[in-house]
C-alpha positions as CSV (number, residue, x, y, z in Angstrom):
1,X,-37.5,24.9,42.1
2,X,-35.4,25.4,45.1
3,X,-37.6,24.0,47.9
4,X,-38.3,20.9,45.8
5,X,-34.7,20.3,45.1
6,X,-33.8,20.7,48.7
7,X,-36.5,18.2,49.8
8,X,-35.1,15.8,47.2
9,X,-31.6,16.2,48.6
10,X,-30.3,17.7,45.4
11,X,-28.9,20.8,47.1
12,X,-26.1,20.9,49.8
13,X,-27.4,21.3,53.3
14,X,-25.4,24.5,53.7
15,X,-27.7,26.2,51.2
16,X,-30.4,27.1,53.7
17,X,-33.6,28.4,52.2
18,X,-35.7,31.0,53.8
19,X,-39.4,31.8,53.2
20,X,-39.7,33.9,50.1
21,X,-41.1,37.4,50.1
22,X,-43.8,38.3,47.6
23,X,-41.2,40.1,45.5
24,X,-37.6,39.1,45.0
25,X,-35.4,40.0,47.9
26,X,-31.9,38.4,48.0
27,X,-31.4,39.0,51.7
28,X,-34.8,37.6,52.6
29,X,-34.7,34.5,50.4
30,X,-31.5,32.7,50.9
31,X,-28.1,33.0,52.5
32,X,-24.9,32.8,50.6
33,X,-23.0,29.7,49.9
34,X,-20.1,28.8,52.0
35,X,-17.8,27.6,49.2
36,X,-17.4,27.7,45.5
37,X,-17.7,23.9,45.3
38,X,-21.2,24.1,46.7
39,X,-22.2,26.8,44.2
40,X,-21.0,24.4,41.5
41,X,-23.0,21.5,43.0
42,X,-26.1,23.6,43.2
43,X,-25.8,24.8,39.6
44,X,-25.4,21.3,38.3
45,X,-28.5,20.2,40.3
46,X,-30.5,23.2,38.9
47,X,-29.4,22.5,35.3
48,X,-30.3,18.8,35.5
49,X,-33.7,19.4,37.1
50,X,-36.9,19.4,35.0
51,X,-38.9,22.6,34.7
52,X,-41.2,23.3,37.5
53,X,-44.6,25.1,37.6
54,X,-43.1,27.8,39.8
55,X,-41.2,29.2,36.8
56,X,-44.6,30.3,35.4
57,X,-44.9,32.7,38.4
58,X,-41.3,34.0,38.9
59,X,-42.4,36.4,41.7
60,X,-43.6,33.6,44.0
61,X,-42.2,30.3,45.2
62,X,-44.5,27.3,45.3
63,X,-46.3,27.1,48.6
64,X,-46.9,23.7,50.3
65,X,-50.6,22.8,50.3
66,X,-52.0,23.0,53.8
67,X,-54.4,20.5,55.3
68,X,-56.7,20.1,58.2
69,X,-55.4,17.9,61.1
70,X,-57.6,15.0,59.7
71,X,-55.8,15.3,56.3
72,X,-58.6,17.0,54.4
73,X,-57.7,20.1,52.3
74,X,-57.8,23.4,54.2
75,X,-60.1,25.9,52.6
76,X,-57.8,28.9,51.8
77,X,-60.6,31.5,52.3
78,X,-61.5,30.1,55.7
79,X,-57.8,30.1,56.6
80,X,-57.5,33.8,55.7
81,X,-60.7,34.7,57.6
82,X,-59.8,32.7,60.7
83,X,-56.2,32.8,61.8
84,X,-56.9,30.1,64.4
85,X,-57.7,27.7,61.5
86,X,-54.2,27.9,60.2
87,X,-51.8,25.2,61.1
88,X,-48.9,26.2,63.4
89,X,-45.8,27.4,61.5
90,X,-43.1,24.9,60.7
91,X,-40.1,25.2,62.9
92,X,-37.4,27.1,61.1
93,X,-39.7,28.1,58.3
94,X,-39.8,31.8,59.0
95,X,-37.1,34.3,60.0
96,X,-38.2,36.2,63.1
97,X,-35.3,38.6,63.2
98,X,-34.0,40.6,60.2
99,X,-30.6,39.7,58.7
100,X,-27.7,41.3,60.6
101,X,-25.3,43.7,58.8
102,X,-21.8,45.0,59.4
103,X,-21.5,48.5,57.9
104,X,-18.1,49.4,56.5
105,X,-17.5,53.2,56.0
106,X,-15.0,54.2,53.3
107,X,-11.9,56.4,53.7
108,X,-11.2,59.7,52.1
109,X,-9.9,58.4,48.7
110,X,-13.4,57.0,47.9
111,X,-14.9,60.1,46.2
112,X,-13.6,60.2,42.6
113,X,-14.9,61.0,39.1
114,X,-17.4,58.1,39.2
115,X,-19.0,59.5,42.4
116,X,-19.6,63.0,40.9
117,X,-23.3,63.7,41.0
118,X,-24.1,61.2,43.7
119,X,-26.7,63.3,45.4
120,X,-28.7,63.7,42.2
121,X,-28.8,59.9,41.8
122,X,-29.4,59.1,45.4
123,X,-33.2,59.6,45.6
124,X,-35.2,59.9,48.8
125,X,-34.2,63.5,49.1
126,X,-36.0,64.2,52.5
127,X,-33.8,61.6,54.1
128,X,-30.4,63.2,53.3
129,X,-31.2,66.9,52.6
130,X,-30.9,67.9,56.3
131,X,-27.5,66.3,56.5
132,X,-26.3,68.1,53.4
133,X,-27.8,71.4,54.5
134,X,-25.8,71.2,57.8
135,X,-22.6,70.2,55.9
136,X,-23.1,73.1,53.5
137,X,-23.5,75.6,56.3
138,X,-20.4,74.3,58.2
139,X,-18.3,74.3,55.0
140,X,-19.3,77.8,54.1
141,X,-18.5,78.9,57.7
142,X,-15.0,77.4,57.3
143,X,-14.4,79.1,54.0
144,X,-14.9,76.0,51.9
145,X,-17.1,75.3,48.9
146,X,-20.4,73.6,49.8
147,X,-20.7,69.9,49.5
148,X,-23.8,70.2,47.3
149,X,-22.0,72.6,45.0
150,X,-18.9,70.3,44.7
151,X,-21.0,67.3,43.9
152,X,-23.1,69.2,41.3
153,X,-20.2,70.5,39.3
154,X,-20.3,69.6,35.6
155,X,-17.0,67.8,35.7
156,X,-14.6,66.3,38.2
157,X,-11.6,68.6,38.9
158,X,-8.8,66.9,40.7
159,X,-7.4,70.2,42.1
160,X,-10.8,70.9,43.6
161,X,-12.5,67.7,44.5
162,X,-9.3,66.0,45.8
163,X,-8.3,69.0,47.9
164,X,-7.9,67.6,51.5
165,X,-10.7,69.6,53.1
166,X,-13.1,69.2,50.1
167,X,-12.5,65.4,49.8
168,X,-12.9,64.9,53.5
169,X,-16.3,66.8,53.6
170,X,-17.5,65.0,50.4
171,X,-16.6,61.5,51.6
172,X,-18.1,61.9,55.1
173,X,-21.3,63.7,54.1
174,X,-22.2,61.4,51.2
175,X,-21.4,58.3,53.2
176,X,-23.7,59.4,56.0
177,X,-26.4,60.4,53.4
178,X,-26.1,57.1,51.6
179,X,-26.5,55.2,54.8
180,X,-29.6,57.2,55.7
181,X,-31.2,56.2,52.4
182,X,-30.2,52.6,52.5
183,X,-31.1,52.0,56.1
184,X,-34.6,53.5,55.6
185,X,-35.4,50.9,52.9
186,X,-33.5,48.0,54.3
187,X,-34.8,44.7,55.8
188,X,-31.5,44.2,57.7
189,X,-30.4,45.5,61.1
190,X,-26.9,47.0,61.6
191,X,-25.1,45.3,64.4
192,X,-21.7,47.0,64.0
193,X,-19.9,49.8,62.2
194,X,-16.3,49.8,61.2
195,X,-14.4,52.5,59.3
196,X,-11.2,52.7,57.3
197,X,-9.1,55.9,58.0
198,X,-11.5,58.9,57.6
199,X,-14.3,56.4,57.6
200,X,-13.8,55.8,61.3
201,X,-15.4,59.2,62.0
202,X,-18.3,58.2,59.8
203,X,-18.6,55.0,61.7
204,X,-18.5,56.9,65.0
205,X,-21.4,59.0,63.9
206,X,-23.5,56.1,62.6
207,X,-22.9,54.1,65.7
208,X,-24.2,56.9,67.8
209,X,-20.9,57.9,69.4
210,X,-20.8,61.3,67.7
211,X,-23.6,63.5,66.3
212,X,-23.4,64.4,62.6
213,X,-22.2,67.9,63.5
214,X,-19.6,66.7,65.9
215,X,-18.1,64.2,63.5
216,X,-18.2,66.7,60.6
217,X,-16.3,69.2,62.8
218,X,-13.5,66.7,63.3
219,X,-13.5,65.9,59.6
220,X,-13.4,69.5,58.5
221,X,-10.7,70.6,61.0
222,X,-8.4,67.7,60.4
223,X,-8.9,68.2,56.6
224,X,-8.0,71.8,57.1
225,X,-4.8,70.9,59.0
226,X,-4.0,68.4,56.2
227,X,-4.5,71.1,53.6
228,X,-2.0,73.4,55.3
229,X,0.5,70.8,56.4
230,X,1.0,68.0,54.0
231,X,3.6,65.6,55.3
232,X,5.1,63.1,52.8
233,X,2.5,61.1,50.9
234,X,1.0,57.7,50.0
235,X,1.0,55.4,47.0
236,X,-0.9,52.2,46.1
237,X,0.6,49.0,44.8
238,X,-1.1,45.6,44.0
239,X,-0.1,42.4,45.8
240,X,-2.2,40.0,43.7
241,X,-2.1,39.1,40.0
242,X,-4.7,39.8,37.3
243,X,-6.6,36.7,38.3
244,X,-7.0,37.9,41.9
245,X,-4.5,35.4,43.2
246,X,-2.0,36.6,45.9
247,X,1.4,37.1,44.3
248,X,4.5,36.2,46.3
249,X,6.6,38.0,43.7
250,X,4.7,41.3,44.1
251,X,4.7,41.0,47.9
252,X,8.4,40.5,47.8
253,X,8.8,43.5,45.6
254,X,6.9,45.6,48.2
255,X,9.1,44.3,51.0
256,X,12.3,45.0,49.0
257,X,11.1,48.5,48.0
258,X,10.4,49.4,51.7
259,X,13.9,48.3,52.7
260,X,15.4,50.5,50.1
261,X,13.2,53.4,50.9
262,X,14.1,53.3,54.6
263,X,17.8,53.6,53.5
264,X,16.9,56.8,51.7
265,X,14.4,58.2,54.1
266,X,11.3,56.8,55.9
267,X,8.7,54.5,54.5
268,X,6.1,52.1,56.0
269,X,3.0,50.0,55.3
270,X,0.1,52.4,55.8
271,X,-2.9,50.1,55.0
272,X,-3.0,46.5,53.9
273,X,-6.1,46.3,51.6
274,X,-5.9,42.5,51.0
275,X,-5.3,42.7,47.3
276,X,-3.2,45.8,47.4
277,X,-1.2,47.9,49.9
278,X,-1.0,51.6,50.7
279,X,2.5,52.6,51.4
280,X,3.4,55.9,53.2
281,X,6.7,57.7,53.2
282,X,8.4,61.1,53.5
283,X,9.6,62.7,50.2
284,X,12.9,60.8,49.9
285,X,11.1,57.6,50.8
286,X,8.4,58.2,48.1
287,X,11.1,58.9,45.4
288,X,12.8,55.6,46.4
289,X,9.5,53.6,46.4
290,X,8.5,54.8,42.9
291,X,11.9,53.9,41.6
292,X,12.1,50.4,43.3
293,X,8.6,49.1,42.6
294,X,8.2,47.3,39.2
295,X,5.6,49.1,37.0
296,X,2.4,47.0,36.7
297,X,-1.0,47.7,35.1
298,X,-4.5,46.6,36.1
299,X,-6.9,47.6,33.4
300,X,-6.3,51.3,32.7
301,X,-4.6,51.9,36.0
302,X,-0.9,51.8,36.3
303,X,1.0,51.2,39.5
304,X,2.7,52.4,41.7
305,X,-0.2,54.9,41.9
306,X,0.4,58.1,43.9
307,X,-2.6,59.5,45.9
308,X,-2.7,63.2,45.4
309,X,-3.1,65.4,48.4
310,X,-2.4,62.6,50.9
311,X,0.1,62.7,53.7
312,X,1.8,59.7,55.2
313,X,-1.3,58.7,57.0
314,X,-1.2,56.0,59.7
315,X,2.5,56.4,60.4
316,X,4.6,58.2,63.1
317,X,5.1,61.0,60.6
318,X,1.6,62.2,61.5
319,X,2.4,62.7,65.2
320,X,2.4,66.6,64.8
321,X,-1.2,66.4,63.6
322,X,-2.2,64.6,66.8
323,X,-1.3,67.5,69.1
324,X,-4.0,70.0,67.8
325,X,-6.5,67.1,67.7
326,X,-5.9,66.4,71.4
327,X,-6.0,70.1,72.2
328,X,-9.5,70.3,70.6
329,X,-10.8,68.0,73.4
330,X,-12.9,65.8,71.2
331,X,-14.4,62.8,73.0
332,X,-16.2,59.7,71.7
333,X,-18.9,58.5,74.0
334,X,-18.0,55.4,76.0
335,X,-21.2,53.6,75.0
336,X,-22.2,54.0,71.3
337,X,-25.6,52.6,70.6
338,X,-24.3,50.0,68.2
339,X,-20.9,48.2,68.3
340,X,-18.2,50.5,66.9
């Protein structure tokens, strides 16, 4: 019904329809709405519209009937046999370039119990097996459990899977493997990579600035340093209410807790996630934050939520970690193949 409704002016102009693929493909069919109001307008138009014949063939959209220049119907068999017999394409009717994608690579805290067994569910084994094999070999050489073994364990063990070195290797390797599988089947083209925290090393690899092995070496060595030298810690606290609305009260509570914690020790904003914040502090600061922040719950999760095995990342407390990293001489290429 969508092309007909658009022709009749029943849909907002900002809902731009693209030619439909033979099978349903969200990225290839239409772009997203620009506002919730337009979504509501379009839903009202759809609900008020009479049924269309296209509903009998849900895998295809109704195609406009082609005609010869003199107005007589165009024989479809002749059109297929002779490309020159087809009318020229309508301007704007086809997308000549694939949709563009920004790829966001997750940080270390992304591998939890729900991610256990990711490799078994990933499919397309030939695409990711070489990456996992290299990761397994490097982990074994560093005295760590192999990534494939960690992911295949029968149950999630916090003391094992959240260990700094193990969690780093799991997050990086499975992110790279996941992208390899998705990119091979995608009809989009990545135009940029961005990474949060440890995800920046994943982004550097995917953008072509580091090889898989080079990026993994950084991840394993920094994870090893973190394992031996934990400095302070991090905790998460929401800044929006249960309806996903920014809460001035919760934000004020965070600001007040940071002031109190800096009287007891050191504390700072580590990452602003939009709907929540990650706070980092030394041990006296962490104790103060936990006491000052009002307890809140979101589903089964209670806050403030401590992140086990984390240091005070993204704060000046991590300066001692930077010295061995600089001494290692790692360099990111000046010209990654895709924007980083």
